[in-house]
C-alpha positions in Angstrom: 87.5 76.2 131.0 87.5 79.1 128.6 87.6 82.5 130.4 88.5 86.1 129.8 89.1 87.0 133.4 91.4 89.9 134.5 94.5 88.5 132.8 96.5 90.8 130.7 99.7 92.9 131.0 100.6 96.4 131.9 102.2 98.0 128.8 103.7 101.5 128.4 100.9 103.7 127.4 102.9 106.3 125.4 99.8 108.3 124.6 101.9 111.2 123.3 99.2 112.5 120.9 96.2 112.3 123.3 96.2 116.2 123.5 96.6 116.7 119.8 93.4 117.4 117.9 93.3 115.6 114.5 94.5 117.6 111.5 93.7 117.1 107.9 96.6 116.3 105.6 96.5 117.6 102.0 94.8 115.2 99.5 97.5 113.0 98.0 98.4 112.9 94.3 97.3 109.3 94.1 95.6 106.5 96.1 95.6 102.7 96.1 92.4 101.1 97.1 92.7 97.3 97.8 89.5 95.4 97.3 90.0 93.7 100.6 89.9 96.2 103.5 87.7 94.1 105.6 87.2 90.6 107.0 85.3 88.6 104.4 85.3 88.3 100.6 87.1 91.0 98.6 84.9 93.6 96.9 84.5 93.4 93.1 85.8 96.3 91.0 83.1 98.2 89.1 85.4 100.6 87.4 87.9 100.0 84.6 91.1 101.6 83.3 90.8 105.3 82.4 87.5 105.7 84.1 87.0 109.1 85.8 85.8 108.9 89.5 84.8 111.5 92.0 84.9 111.7 95.8 82.5 109.1 97.0 82.1 107.2 93.7 81.6 103.5 94.1 84.7 101.7 92.8 84.1 98.2 94.1 80.9 96.5 95.3 80.5 93.9 98.0 80.4 90.4 96.8 78.6 88.4 99.6 77.0 88.6 103.0 80.4 89.3 104.6 82.0 91.9 102.4 82.0 95.7 102.2 81.8 98.3 99.3 84.7 100.6 98.5 84.5 104.2 97.4 87.0 106.6 95.9 88.5 109.0 98.4 89.7 111.5 95.8 88.6 112.6 92.3 90.7 111.6 89.3 91.3 108.8 86.8 91.7 105.1 87.3 95.3 104.4 86.1 95.6 100.7 86.9 93.8 97.7 88.4 96.5 95.3 89.6 97.4 92.9 92.4 99.3 94.1 95.4 100.7 92.3 98.5 99.1 93.5 101.7 100.8 93.8 105.1 98.8 90.8 106.1 100.6 88.7 103.5 97.8 88.2 101.0 97.6 89.2 97.4 94.5 91.2 96.5 93.3 93.3 93.5 93.7 97.0 94.0 92.4 100.1 92.1 95.0 102.8 91.5 93.6 106.4 91.1 95.5 109.5 90.1 94.1 112.7 91.5 92.9 115.6 89.3 93.5 117.9 92.2 89.9 119.0 92.3 88.3 116.7 95.0 85.0 116.9 93.2 82.2 115.2 95.1 80.1 112.6 93.4 76.8 114.1 92.4 75.0 111.0 93.7 76.0 111.6 97.3 72.8 112.1 99.4 71.7 111.1 102.9 70.1 107.6 102.8 66.4 107.2 103.6 66.2 105.5 107.0 62.9 104.9 108.7 63.2 101.4 110.3 65.5 98.7 111.3 65.9 97.1 107.8 66.6 100.5 106.1 69.1 101.3 108.9 71.1 98.1 108.4 70.9 98.6 104.6 72.3 102.2 105.0 75.2 100.9 107.2 76.0 98.2 104.6 76.1 100.8 101.8 78.3 103.1 103.9 81.3 100.8 103.6 81.9 101.1 107.3 83.8 98.3 109.0 85.1 97.9 112.5 87.3 101.0 112.8 89.2 99.9 115.9 91.4 97.7 113.7 89.4 94.4 113.3 87.7 95.5 110.0 84.6 93.3 110.4 81.7 94.7 108.2 79.5 96.6 110.7 76.3 95.9 109.0 76.9 92.2 109.4 77.4 92.6 113.1 74.2 94.6 113.5 72.0 92.3 111.4 70.8 90.2 114.3 67.3 89.9 112.8 65.7 89.8 116.3 66.7 92.9 118.1 65.1 91.6 121.3 68.2 89.5 121.7 70.3 92.6 122.3 70.6 93.3 126.1 73.3 95.9 125.8 75.4 97.9 123.3 79.0 98.1 124.5 80.9 100.9 122.9 84.6 100.0 122.8 86.6 103.1 123.6 89.3 101.3 125.6 92.1 102.0 123.1 94.6 99.9 125.0 97.4 99.7 122.5 100.5 101.9 123.2 100.7 105.2 121.2 97.3 105.0 119.6 94.9 107.9 120.4 92.7 108.2 117.3 89.6 107.0 119.3 90.4 109.4 122.1 90.3 112.2 119.6 87.0 110.9 118.3 85.5 111.3 121.7 87.0 114.7 122.3 86.7 116.2 118.7 83.5 114.4 117.5 81.6 113.8 120.6 78.3 115.0 119.0 78.7 112.4 116.3 79.2 109.7 119.0 76.1 110.8 120.7 74.1 110.9 117.4 75.4 107.4 116.6 74.1 106.1 120.0 70.8 107.7 119.4 70.5 106.0 116.0 71.2 102.6 117.7 68.7 103.3 120.4 66.0 104.1 117.9 66.5 101.5 115.2 67.9 98.6 117.2 65.7 99.3 120.2 68.7 99.5 122.5 67.8 100.0 126.2 71.3 99.8 127.7 74.5 101.3 126.5 78.0 100.9 128.1 80.9 103.1 127.0 84.1 101.4 128.2 87.1 103.6 128.4 90.5 102.9 130.0 91.2 105.0 133.1 94.3 106.6 131.5 91.9 108.8 129.4 90.3 111.1 132.0 89.4 113.8 129.5 87.6 111.4 127.3 85.8 110.0 130.3 84.7 113.4 131.4 83.6 114.4 127.9 81.5 111.3 127.4 79.8 111.7 130.8 79.1 115.3 129.9 77.6 114.5 126.5 75.4 111.6 127.8 74.4 113.2 131.0 70.8 113.4 129.9 70.6 109.8 128.5 69.8 107.4 131.4 70.4 104.4 129.2 74.1 105.2 128.9 76.7 104.3 131.5 80.3 105.6 131.0 82.6 103.0 132.6 86.2 103.6 133.6 88.2 100.4 133.0 91.6 99.5 134.4 94.5 100.3 132.1 95.3 96.7 131.5 96.1 95.5 128.0 94.2 94.0 126.0 91.2 95.7 127.6 89.8 96.5 124.1 89.7 92.8 122.9 86.0 92.2 122.2 85.5 89.2 124.6 87.6 90.9 127.2 85.6 94.2 127.2 82.4 92.2 127.4 83.6 90.4 130.5 84.9 93.5 132.2 81.8 95.7 131.5 79.0 93.2 132.0 80.5 90.2 133.9 79.5 87.9 131.1 81.8 85.3 129.4 81.3 84.6 125.8 81.6 80.7 125.5 84.2 79.3 123.1 82.8 79.2 119.5 80.0 81.7 120.4 79.5 85.3 119.4 78.8 88.3 121.5 75.1 88.3 120.5 74.8 84.8 122.0 75.2 86.5 125.5 73.1 89.5 124.5 75.9 91.9 123.6 76.7 94.0 120.6 80.1 95.6 120.6 81.0 98.6 118.4 84.1 100.8 118.3 83.5 104.4 119.3 84.9 105.8 116.0 82.6 103.4 114.1 79.6 104.9 116.0 80.6 108.4 114.9 81.2 107.3 111.3 77.7 105.8 111.1 76.2 109.0 112.3 78.0 111.1 109.7 76.9 108.7 106.9 73.3 108.8 108.0 73.4 112.6 108.2 75.3 113.3 105.0 75.4 110.3 102.8 79.2 110.5 102.5 80.5 106.9 102.7 83.7 106.0 104.6 86.5 107.8 102.7 88.9 108.9 105.4 90.4 107.8 108.7 91.9 109.5 111.7 95.3 107.9 112.1 97.7 108.3 114.9 101.3 108.7 113.6 103.8 108.1 116.3 106.8 106.0 117.4 110.4 106.6 118.2 111.3 107.6 114.6 108.6 110.2 114.3 109.7 113.8 114.9 106.2 115.4 115.1 103.7 112.8 116.3 100.1 113.7 115.2 96.6 112.5 114.7 96.0 112.9 111.0 92.8 112.7 109.0 93.9 110.8 106.0 92.1 109.8 102.7 91.8 106.0 102.5 94.3 104.7 100.0 97.0 107.3 100.9 100.5 105.8 101.0 102.2 105.3 104.3 105.1 107.4 102.9 102.9 110.4 102.3 101.4 110.2 105.8 104.7 109.8 107.7 106.3 112.5 105.6 103.5 114.9 106.7 104.6 114.2 110.3 108.3 114.7 109.8 110.3 111.4 109.8 113.9 111.0 109.0 114.1 108.1 106.6 117.5 107.0 107.9 116.0 106.5 111.4 113.3 104.1 110.2 113.8 100.5 111.1 110.2 99.2 111.1 106.8 100.6 110.0 103.7 99.1 111.6 100.0 99.3 110.6 98.6 99.7 114.1 100.4 99.7 117.5 103.5 97.8 118.7 101.5 95.0 120.3 99.2 93.9 117.4 100.4 96.0 114.5 101.5 94.4 111.2 104.8 95.3 109.8 105.1 96.5 106.2 108.4 96.7 104.4 106.7 98.8 101.6 106.3 102.5 102.3 104.0 102.8 99.4 101.5 100.6 101.1 98.1 102.3 101.5 96.1 103.4 104.5 93.1 101.1 104.9 89.7 101.5 106.3 90.7 99.9 109.6 94.1 101.6 109.9 93.9 103.5 113.2 97.7 104.1 113.6 101.0 104.1 111.8 103.8 103.4 114.3 107.4 104.1 113.0 110.1 102.6 115.1 113.9 103.0 115.3 116.4 100.2 115.4 116.8 100.1 119.2 113.1 99.7 119.9 112.1 97.4 117.1 115.0 95.0 116.9 114.0 91.3 117.6 115.4 90.2 121.0 117.4 87.0 121.2 115.2 84.2 122.4 116.4 81.6 124.9 115.0 78.3 126.1 111.7 78.3 127.9 112.3 78.5 131.7 108.8 77.0 132.5 107.7 80.1 134.5 104.2 79.9 133.3 103.8 83.7 132.9 102.6 83.3 129.3 99.6 81.3 130.6 99.0 83.4 133.7 98.7 86.6 131.6 96.8 85.2 128.6 93.4 87.0 128.5 91.9 83.8 126.9 93.5 81.5 129.6 95.4 79.5 127.0 98.4 77.3 128.1 100.7 79.0 125.7 103.8 77.1 126.8 102.0 73.8 126.0 101.0 75.2 122.6 104.6 76.0 121.8 105.7 72.5 122.8 103.0 70.9 120.5 104.0 73.2 117.7 107.6 72.1 118.0 106.4 68.5 117.7 104.0 69.3 114.7 101.3 67.8 116.9 98.3 69.3 115.1 95.7 67.3 117.1 97.2 68.6 120.4 97.2 72.2 119.1 93.5 71.7 118.3 92.8 70.2 121.8 94.6 73.2 123.4 92.2 75.5 121.5 95.0 77.6 119.9 92.2 78.9 117.6 90.9 81.0 120.5 94.1 83.1 120.5 93.4 86.7 119.7 97.0 87.4 118.9 97.2 90.2 121.4 100.9 89.6 122.1 100.7 89.4 125.9 102.6 86.1 126.0 105.5 87.4 123.9 105.6 90.7 125.9 105.7 89.0 129.4 108.0 86.1 128.4 111.4 86.5 130.3 113.0 84.2 127.6 111.8 86.6 124.9 110.3 83.7 122.9 108.2 84.6 119.8 105.1 83.0 121.3 102.5 85.0 119.4 104.1 84.1 116.1 104.1 80.5 117.2 100.4 80.7 118.0 99.7 82.3 114.6 101.5 79.5 112.7 99.8 76.9 115.0 96.4 78.3 114.0 97.3 78.0 110.3 98.3 74.4 110.9 95.0 73.6 112.6 92.9 75.2 109.9 94.8 73.3 107.2 94.3 70.1 109.2 90.6 70.6 109.7 90.1 71.5 106.0 92.0 68.3 105.0 89.8 66.2 107.4 86.6 67.8 106.0 87.7 66.9 102.6 88.0 63.3 103.5 84.5 63.1 105.0 
């Protein structure tokens, strides 16, 4: 039976920057804006070579129901539209913009007119906001439930369970008024009657701040959650805040829940108030190779190299650069790779910490299954993968793996189990597509 009980692992928190207010880094000399910074179809470029753009100018429009528009984060000229390789291993078109050094704001920027549910959803869609906790799912799609009476509670995901990352913590401490405004917008336009803010217990200052800010809103409960990774996984936080289990193949709304990241809530409030679309991100820059860990407010499209240089990194100490944290982050070998909408951290690791351990044979301890938050029999998946048994992989529901890395973290044999699960999911998708083609 599918479950998201209280499984998980205790990871080192390393929240070194929790007490560091976010600082703005200088605007870069150039940005690269991939047309796919979200789950769904890539956006379609609406600018061409040598076009001049300003801060907030639309440069790529959404192309379908699950897509998101992209706006320029600097003012300057389009120098190139070319394909780049993302950290996720896909090739996507990208818009290259060279700064004119002026950061001129687009004259069309104005607060959207919002007076009902439909206009609120439309505004969120035009904002370019996606899930800012790392998933990148277009927020307007998540909120477009048609019948708001289905929503029993809004869960604000402020768990931030990955090691090192504290950008959501700084949102709660630095931008608490925006979080409150975002909640009020949801209460008004989605007719929300119950709000749960889930925060891991290792963030006492954030818990106190949220309780203080929402003291006069009886619909809001601030819930302290155990510091157990992956507390912030969507189905896990639903289970641990409401007691509900989202059945396999179903969505949170099917059990009456809508889950939004806390920084996403603040971003929506700012857009509705100002009309300025999503152009920048608060990014935690930390790791064993970083001399001055910081929370940095970064224009989207800024290169990783520019960001980590701002935080003081010795290049000879760098062994691995991750978009995200050490549990679920994606490694990039290219320091010119750009910060994306859903980049909440850049983790820079040295050789000792990031070296791949030598794997040995499975000792059949079962820890991978015991600690899996989705209750998958990971060791059985690994055996089926080794046999190329795609039908067995499908039966074992490897598609439910959230790729949190608990199995690899807890494995005493240091086997690359999460990588095996990823490859297995790809095999199952290809198999199902082939079978569908035969039908």
